[in-house]
N, CA, C and O of each residue as an XYZ file, in Angstrom:
364
protein
N      19.211     -2.142     -8.440
C      18.731     -1.697     -7.334
C      17.441     -2.256     -6.655
O      17.196     -2.113     -5.457
N      16.577     -2.960     -7.623
C      15.488     -3.431     -7.102
C      15.778     -4.901     -6.727
O      14.923     -5.649     -6.254
N      17.099     -5.261     -6.987
C      17.558     -6.640     -6.155
C      18.040     -6.382     -4.811
O      17.790     -7.135     -3.870
N      18.895     -5.068     -4.691
C      19.805     -4.814     -3.658
C      18.975     -4.549     -2.355
O      19.277     -5.054     -1.274
N      17.913     -3.723     -2.542
C      17.144     -3.261     -1.347
C      16.411     -4.146     -0.807
O      16.249     -3.962      0.399
N      15.766     -5.283     -1.357
C      15.269     -6.313     -0.669
C      16.266     -7.393     -0.150
O      16.023     -8.098      0.829
N      17.191     -7.450     -0.749
C      18.307     -8.306     -0.279
C      19.026     -7.759      1.072
O      19.268     -8.496      2.027
N      19.374     -6.209      1.027
C      19.512     -5.702      2.285
C      18.575     -5.947      3.529
O      18.903     -6.289      4.665
N      17.232     -5.664      2.981
C      16.095     -5.805      4.083
C      16.004     -7.105      4.477
O      15.336     -7.254      5.500
N      16.560     -8.308      3.893
C      16.483     -9.407      4.380
C      17.692     -9.992      5.298
O      17.580    -10.664      6.324
N      18.971     -9.516      4.596
C      20.276     -9.989      5.012
C      20.460     -9.098      6.706
O      20.847     -9.644      7.739
N      20.128     -7.899      6.581
C      20.383     -7.305      8.127
C      19.725     -7.668      9.173
O      20.303     -7.862     10.242
N      18.166     -7.844      8.995
C      17.435     -8.619      9.900
C      17.969     -9.956     10.116
O      17.982    -10.468     11.236
N      18.337    -10.438      9.247
C      18.856    -12.118      9.154
C      19.911    -11.984     10.371
O      19.793    -12.674     11.384
N      20.801    -11.180     10.223
C      22.129    -11.364     11.263
C      21.558    -10.624     12.612
O      21.890    -11.046     13.720
N      20.770     -9.611     12.477
C      20.252     -9.390     13.909
C      19.374    -10.261     14.624
O      19.191    -10.269     15.841
N      18.836    -11.009     13.746
C      17.898    -12.075     14.332
C      18.722    -13.208     15.036
O      18.261    -13.791     16.016
N      20.132    -13.548     14.435
C      20.935    -14.627     14.756
C      21.603    -14.268     16.244
O      21.713    -15.006     17.223
N      22.017    -12.855     16.070
C      22.664    -12.137     17.024
C      21.770    -12.325     18.287
O      22.187    -13.000     19.227
N      20.455    -11.689     18.316
C      19.765    -11.277     19.196
C      19.371    -12.984     19.919
O      19.496    -13.243     21.116
N      19.018    -13.711     19.139
C      18.809    -15.095     19.637
C      20.004    -16.007     20.268
O      19.812    -16.872     21.123
N      20.941    -15.759     19.851
C      22.315    -16.354     20.353
C      22.617    -15.634     21.759
O      23.230    -16.197     22.667
N      22.182    -14.498     21.823
C      22.346    -13.538     23.144
C      21.046    -14.049     24.084
O      21.141    -13.694     25.259
N      20.074    -14.680     23.807
C      18.920    -14.995     24.441
C      18.097    -13.501     24.601
O      17.775    -13.048     25.699
N      17.863    -12.931     23.506
C      17.000    -11.673     23.764
C      16.094    -11.770     22.445
O      16.165    -11.040     21.456
N      15.165    -12.922     22.685
C      14.221    -13.291     21.777
C      13.013    -12.275     21.667
O      12.269    -12.235     20.687
N      12.878    -11.342     22.934
C      11.807    -10.565     23.013
C      12.057     -9.171     22.118
O      11.176     -8.438     21.669
N      13.200     -9.046     22.014
C      13.616     -7.874     20.929
C      13.329     -8.311     19.515
O      13.121     -7.415     18.698
N      13.291     -9.535     19.126
C      13.019    -10.141     17.722
C      11.341    -10.178     17.362
O      10.761    -10.166     16.277
N      10.841    -10.229     18.735
C       9.450    -10.321     18.691
C       8.694     -9.166     18.591
O       7.550     -9.127     18.137
N       9.561     -7.877     19.170
C       8.986     -6.548     19.024
C       9.365     -5.954     17.602
O       8.649     -5.176     16.971
N      10.467     -6.386     17.238
C      11.001     -5.826     15.695
C       9.988     -6.538     14.882
O       9.346     -5.766     14.170
N       9.683     -7.690     14.788
C       8.622     -8.502     13.884
C       7.209     -7.440     14.072
O       6.677     -6.889     13.108
N       6.852     -7.325     15.157
C       5.689     -6.708     15.170
C       5.588     -5.138     14.701
O       4.595     -4.656     14.154
N       6.675     -4.500     14.982
C       6.977     -3.266     14.379
C       6.827     -3.283     12.835
O       6.022     -2.561     12.246
N       7.592     -4.089     12.272
C       7.739     -4.123     10.880
C       6.436     -4.631     10.273
O       6.151     -4.322      9.116
N       5.518     -5.512     11.118
C       4.422     -5.808     10.644
C       3.253     -4.556     10.653
O       2.365     -4.372      9.820
N       3.498     -3.915     11.639
C       2.721     -2.648     11.847
C       3.010     -1.646     10.565
O       2.179     -0.989      9.937
N       4.222     -1.716     10.395
C       4.498     -0.660      9.180
C       4.025     -1.175      7.940
O       3.615     -0.382      7.093
N       4.029     -2.588      7.689
C       3.448     -3.176      6.548
C       2.036     -2.982      6.296
O       1.522     -2.721      5.208
N       1.354     -3.165      7.617
C      -0.040     -2.908      7.550
C      -0.388     -1.630      7.143
O      -1.076     -1.449      6.138
N       0.057     -0.670      7.881
C      -0.045      0.862      7.530
C       0.333      1.117      6.013
O      -0.448      1.837      5.390
N       1.436      0.616      5.341
C       1.769      0.927      3.747
C       0.859      0.363      3.169
O       0.294      1.032      2.304
N       0.404     -0.950      3.390
C      -0.646     -1.426      2.436
C      -2.250     -0.797      2.599
O      -3.156     -0.897      1.772
N      -2.289     -0.097      3.985
C      -3.650      0.662      4.108
C      -3.549      1.936      3.446
O      -4.513      2.439      2.869
N      -2.380      2.492      3.513
C      -2.277      3.812      2.729
C      -2.144      3.752      1.220
O      -2.519      4.637      0.451
N      -1.599      2.670      0.900
C      -1.661      2.466     -0.385
C      -2.849      2.116     -1.206
O      -2.856      2.283     -2.426
N      -4.001      1.560     -0.444
C      -5.047      1.228     -1.038
C      -5.942      2.682     -0.920
O      -7.044      2.785     -1.460
N      -5.484      3.492     -0.349
C      -6.192      4.956     -0.515
C      -5.888      5.818     -1.627
O      -6.633      6.646     -2.151
N      -4.616      5.500     -1.944
C      -3.951      6.368     -3.239
C      -4.242      5.578     -4.535
O      -4.643      4.414     -4.534
N      -4.008      6.300     -5.620
C      -4.274      5.707     -7.037
C      -3.034      6.009     -7.761
O      -2.301      6.961     -7.496
N      -2.825      5.074     -8.767
C      -1.685      5.293     -9.365
C      -0.497      4.845     -9.025
O      -0.300      3.680     -8.678
N       0.531      5.875     -9.109
C       2.075      5.510     -8.806
C       2.287      5.878     -7.256
O       3.218      5.294     -6.701
N       1.642      6.644     -6.611
C       1.639      6.711     -5.237
C       1.182      5.618     -4.438
O       1.715      5.466     -3.338
N       0.204      4.761     -4.838
C      -0.191      3.627     -4.532
C       0.682      2.240     -4.471
O       0.683      1.344     -3.627
N       1.464      2.411     -5.753
C       2.633      1.442     -5.820
C       3.818      1.625     -5.091
O       4.571      0.682     -4.846
N       4.048      2.861     -4.701
C       5.172      3.375     -3.655
C       5.133      2.442     -2.543
O       6.031      1.666     -2.215
N       3.695      2.641     -1.853
C       3.533      2.258     -0.520
C       3.472      0.620     -0.765
O       4.014     -0.017      0.138
N       3.019     -0.002     -1.617
C       3.091     -1.292     -1.999
C       4.548     -1.886     -2.038
O       4.901     -2.941     -1.512
N       5.331     -1.009     -2.763
C       6.792     -1.328     -2.873
C       7.375     -1.123     -1.378
O       8.453     -1.695     -1.215
N       6.974     -0.555     -0.467
C       7.513     -0.224      0.667
C       7.024     -1.416      1.511
O       7.794     -1.830      2.377
N       5.918     -1.967      1.364
C       5.497     -3.125      2.162
C       5.929     -4.532      1.583
O       6.135     -5.502      2.312
N       6.037     -4.555      0.313
C       6.599     -5.960     -0.307
C       7.989     -6.014     -0.327
O       8.492     -7.071      0.054
N       8.720     -5.118     -0.682
C      10.167     -5.039     -0.888
C      11.029     -4.580      0.093
O      12.245     -4.572     -0.098
N      10.457     -4.148      1.259
C      11.166     -3.686      2.384
C      10.711     -4.575      3.813
O      11.456     -5.231      4.541
N       9.409     -4.381      3.926
C       9.098     -4.893      5.101
C       8.705     -6.364      5.176
O       8.755     -6.903      6.281
N       8.318     -7.066      4.114
C       8.274     -8.366      4.137
C       9.641     -9.090      4.083
O       9.784    -10.179      4.640
N      10.487     -8.578      3.516
C      11.985     -9.421      3.574
C      12.596     -9.183      5.111
O      13.360     -9.956      5.691
N      12.194     -8.219      5.505
C      12.758     -7.837      6.949
C      12.154     -8.818      7.900
O      12.839     -9.516      8.647
N      10.636     -8.854      7.843
C      10.287     -9.916      8.665
C      10.575    -11.240      8.520
O      10.531    -11.939      9.533
N      10.900    -11.800      7.323
C      11.087    -12.952      6.759
C      12.793    -13.391      7.283
O      13.225    -14.522      7.508
N      13.473    -12.160      7.364
C      14.798    -12.447      7.558
C      14.990    -12.410      9.172
O      15.970    -12.960      9.674
N      14.038    -11.755      9.951
C      14.093    -11.827     11.311
C      13.729    -13.076     11.784
O      14.296    -13.466     12.805
N      12.863    -13.818     11.232
C      12.318    -15.147     11.546
C      13.181    -16.161     11.294
O      13.354    -17.121     12.046
N      13.861    -15.937     10.009
C      14.842    -17.013      9.812
C      16.045    -16.979     10.520
O      16.593    -18.038     10.826
N      16.605    -15.720     10.867
C      17.477    -15.529     11.675
C      17.450    -15.801     13.046
O      18.446    -16.128     13.692
N      16.383    -15.679     13.474
C      15.965    -16.093     14.974
C      15.798    -17.603     14.874
O      15.786    -18.172     15.965
N      15.682    -18.283     13.919
C      15.450    -19.802     13.920
C      17.107    -20.346     13.955
O      17.514    -21.271     14.658
N      17.758    -19.697     13.213
C      19.187    -20.028     13.233
C      19.914    -19.926     14.522
O      20.648    -20.747     15.072
N      19.523    -18.660     14.903
C      20.178    -18.220     16.456
C      19.643    -19.126     17.281
O      20.363    -19.502     18.207
N      18.376    -19.655     17.171
C      17.794    -20.299     18.432
C      18.445    -21.964     18.440
O      18.551    -22.729     19.398
N      18.798    -22.161     17.083
C      19.319    -23.539     16.857
C      20.929    -23.439     17.351
O      21.513    -24.353     17.934
N      21.440    -22.322     17.046
C      22.875    -22.220     17.470
C      22.999    -22.101     18.796
O      23.963    -22.686     19.288
N      22.266    -21.484     19.537
C      22.071    -21.364     21.174
C      22.001    -22.729     21.584
O      22.871    -23.281     22.258
N      20.985    -23.249     21.182
C      20.578    -24.509     21.613
C      21.496    -25.869     21.415
O      21.301    -26.878     22.093
N      22.506    -25.773     20.418
C      23.454    -26.745     20.004
C      24.562    -26.351     20.814
O      25.267    -27.296     21.166
N      24.938    -25.143     21.235
C      25.890    -24.723     22.403
C      25.597    -24.929     23.523
O      26.350    -25.575     24.252
N      24.534    -24.480     23.911
C      24.158    -24.929     25.494
C      22.776    -25.912     25.458
O      21.646    -25.423     25.475
N      22.993    -27.134     25.414
C      21.834    -28.159     25.420
C      20.900    -27.978     26.754
O      19.681    -28.146     26.776
N      21.700    -27.611     27.828
C      20.879    -27.627     28.988
C      19.852    -26.537     29.400
O      19.017    -26.682     30.292
N      20.041    -25.295     28.546
C      19.379    -24.047     28.837
C      18.863    -23.481     27.500
O      18.256    -22.411     27.476
């Protein structure tokens, strides 16, 4: 399960990034990246206030869910931008 959750948190935003950039909706990608970054910062901040296993739970949220999601969105948007650019070189 420890491998499935980060993989899904990477692959689903990867697909979303490709689809959104191919449809020329890059603003949504930026908003989603900012939202995930805000959740990640909140989880790290909250985890630093806790001790023991509670803090580890917040670190898991930040590093195994939010970070792969941000990376997936960025990689997916780069692939979608490249595909859209290759398909329509004028615009």
